[in-house]
N, C-alpha and C positions, 0 to 999 in steps of 0.2 A: 504493500500500500504506500509506503513512504516514497518509493520511486515514482509511482503514478502521481502522487501529490506534487512532487517536485516538477514533474513534466507539465502538469496543468498550470502550476504557478508561473511557468515561463511564457504563457500565452499573453497576448497583447492587452487584455482587459485588466490584468493584475499589475499593480505598480510596485507592491512590496508586501512583505509579511514579517511579523515578529513573533517570537515565542518566548515564554517564560515558564516557570514551573507550574503555573495555574491556568494559563490560557495560550491560545494561538490566535493571532490577529491577522486578518487579511485586508489589504487596501486595494480598492478598485479605483481605476483612474478615469480620465476624461473620455477615453475610448468607450468605456461602458456607459457612463452617465450622459453621453451626448444624445442618447435616444429618449425621446419623450415617452414617459410612462414606464420605462424599464425599472425604475426604482420601486414603484408600486407593485409591479409584478414580482420583483425579487422579494419584497417584504411578504407578499402573500405566500410565495413558495417556501420561505424560511420560517413562517409562523408555526409550522408543525413541530419545529425543534424545541419549542417552549423556552425554558430558562437557560438552556445550554448554548443558545446562539443569540447574541445581542447585535442589533444593527444600529449604527449611528451615521449621521451625515455631517460632514464638515466641509464647508465651502464647495458645495456641489460634488464632493467626493464621498464615497461610501466606505465605511470601516465596519468590518464584521468581526466580533470577538467571540471565540468559541471556548467554552470552559472545558478544561481537560477532565475527563472522567475515565471510566473503565475502558470504553471502546472509542477513545477520542480520535484515533487515526481513521477509523471507519466513518465517524461523524465529519471530520475534516474533509475526507474524500467525497462524501455525499454532498456536503455544502458546495465544495468546489465544482463538482459535476453539475449541480443545479445551476450555478452561476454561469458556467461555460456553455451549457445547453441553451440557456436563456439568451445569452449574448450571441451565440451562433444563429439562433432563430431570427434575431433582429438583423444580423449581418446578411443573412440570406434574403430577407425581405428588402433590404436596402439595395442589393445588387439587381433585383428584378426590375 
């Protein structure tokens, strides 16, 4: 899973990530937030993670904080996959 996580984090919609003993934080950049309505759709997709995933917006950029728990690598991978799939769907619509 860690290898897959690192590969996804290299994609253009992610600007950075940080990790400490309690959490893993993902930063999305302007490539992601340039699409109208994408933040709302992301919020809806990530609502199901309850208290383990916190979404914050700072200057039109999105920061996602994931609390480390028992299966936190699975959780990180799932969140990253959701973000990447959502972004890809907007990119495909933009190209059409």
